C-alpha positions as CSV (number, residue, x, y, z in Angstrom):
1,M,8.6,111.5,-18.8
2,T,7.5,109.1,-15.5
3,S,10.5,106.6,-13.8
4,T,10.6,103.6,-14.9
5,D,11.6,101.6,-12.0
6,T,7.9,101.2,-11.0
7,D,5.9,97.4,-11.1
8,R,4.8,97.0,-14.3
9,P,0.9,95.5,-14.4
10,D,-0.3,92.2,-15.1
11,G,-2.5,92.0,-17.9
12,V,-1.5,95.5,-19.4
13,S,0.2,95.6,-23.4
14,D,4.0,96.5,-23.5
15,D,2.3,98.9,-26.4
16,V,-0.1,101.0,-23.8
17,V,3.1,100.7,-20.8
18,A,5.5,102.0,-23.8
19,A,2.6,104.5,-24.3
20,L,2.0,105.4,-20.4
21,E,5.6,105.7,-19.7
22,D,5.8,108.8,-22.0
23,C,3.1,110.7,-21.1
24,S,3.6,114.4,-18.9
25,D,2.2,113.9,-15.9
26,T,-0.5,116.2,-17.1
27,Q,-1.4,113.2,-19.4
28,L,-0.5,110.8,-16.7
29,R,-3.8,112.9,-14.9
30,E,-5.7,112.9,-18.4
31,I,-5.5,109.7,-18.2
32,I,-6.4,108.7,-15.0
33,H,-9.5,110.8,-15.1
34,Y,-10.6,108.9,-18.6
35,A,-10.2,105.3,-16.8
36,Q,-12.3,106.6,-13.8
37,Q,-14.9,108.4,-16.5
38,L,-15.1,104.8,-18.2
39,L,-14.9,102.4,-14.6
40,R,-17.9,104.8,-13.4
41,E,-19.9,104.5,-17.0
42,Q,-19.5,99.9,-16.2
43,P,-22.4,99.1,-13.5
44,T,-20.4,97.0,-11.0
45,L,-20.3,93.0,-10.6
46,T,-22.3,92.7,-7.6
47,D,-25.1,95.1,-9.6
48,A,-24.8,92.7,-12.9
49,I,-25.2,89.5,-10.9
50,E,-28.7,87.8,-10.6
51,S,-30.0,84.4,-9.2
52,R,-30.0,81.6,-11.1
53,G,-32.4,79.2,-11.6
54,E,-34.6,77.9,-8.9
55,E,-32.1,80.2,-6.2
56,E,-32.9,83.6,-5.0
57,L,-30.2,86.1,-4.1
58,V,-30.8,87.0,-0.7
59,H,-27.4,88.7,-0.2
60,A,-24.4,90.2,-3.0
61,E,-21.6,92.5,-1.0
62,D,-18.8,93.9,-3.5
63,H,-15.0,92.8,-3.4
64,G,-13.6,94.4,-6.3
65,A,-12.5,91.9,-8.7
66,Y,-15.6,89.3,-7.2
67,T,-18.9,89.7,-5.5
68,I,-19.8,86.8,-2.4
69,A,-23.6,86.2,-2.8
70,V,-25.7,85.0,-0.9
71,V,-28.7,82.3,-2.0
72,E,-31.8,80.5,-0.7
73,R,-33.7,77.3,-2.5
74,P,-37.5,78.6,-1.2
75,N,-38.6,75.6,-3.5
76,E,-36.5,73.1,-0.9
77,T,-37.0,72.3,2.4
78,G,-34.4,72.2,5.6
79,S,-30.9,72.0,4.5
80,A,-30.9,71.8,0.7
81,R,-33.0,75.5,1.3
82,G,-30.0,77.2,2.0
83,P,-28.7,79.5,2.6
84,F,-25.0,79.2,0.5
85,A,-22.5,81.4,-0.2
86,Y,-20.7,81.4,-3.4
87,R,-17.8,83.9,-4.4
88,I,-18.4,85.3,-7.8
89,G,-16.0,86.7,-10.4
90,W,-16.2,87.1,-13.6
91,D,-14.5,84.8,-16.8
92,P,-13.3,86.3,-19.6
93,A,-12.6,83.0,-21.3
94,R,-15.6,81.4,-20.2
95,D,-18.5,81.2,-23.5
96,E,-16.5,80.6,-25.8
97,G,-14.2,83.6,-25.0
98,D,-17.4,85.7,-24.6
99,G,-17.1,86.0,-20.9
100,G,-19.0,84.9,-18.2
101,Y,-19.9,85.1,-14.5
102,R,-17.7,81.5,-13.1
103,W,-19.2,80.7,-9.3
104,H,-17.8,78.8,-6.9
105,Y,-19.2,77.8,-3.6
106,L,-17.8,78.4,-0.2
107,G,-20.5,76.2,1.7
108,R,-23.6,76.6,4.0
109,V,-24.3,80.1,5.3
110,H,-24.8,79.4,9.1
111,D,-26.4,81.5,11.9
112,A,-24.7,82.7,14.8
113,S,-27.6,80.7,16.8
114,D,-27.1,77.4,15.0
115,G,-26.5,75.0,17.8
116,A,-27.6,77.2,20.4
117,D,-29.2,76.0,23.0
118,D,-32.4,78.9,23.6
119,A,-32.0,78.5,26.9
């Protein structure tokens, strides 16, 4: 039986927490192994993200619970072309509770050479 002085995880039902607290060390290791298998079967957020509309996905970087994506708009010119950065996360309440990706605009991405003299 495990110690109950550990922090209870947010978002996990009381029934699951109670069941885990009643497990032996061997059972917990088997549960961890099973959970890791389930995680490997799920595509990462970064792998699941696709370009939207008139945007082209240039770069995506996985940060676990969210992904930073950089997009360009190839049909635009000048500053309207981009690149633009977004933080993308899964929102389970989106699309009538079916879930969906929430794109949060972070801003235009600037090169280190933007505004620098080419002397």
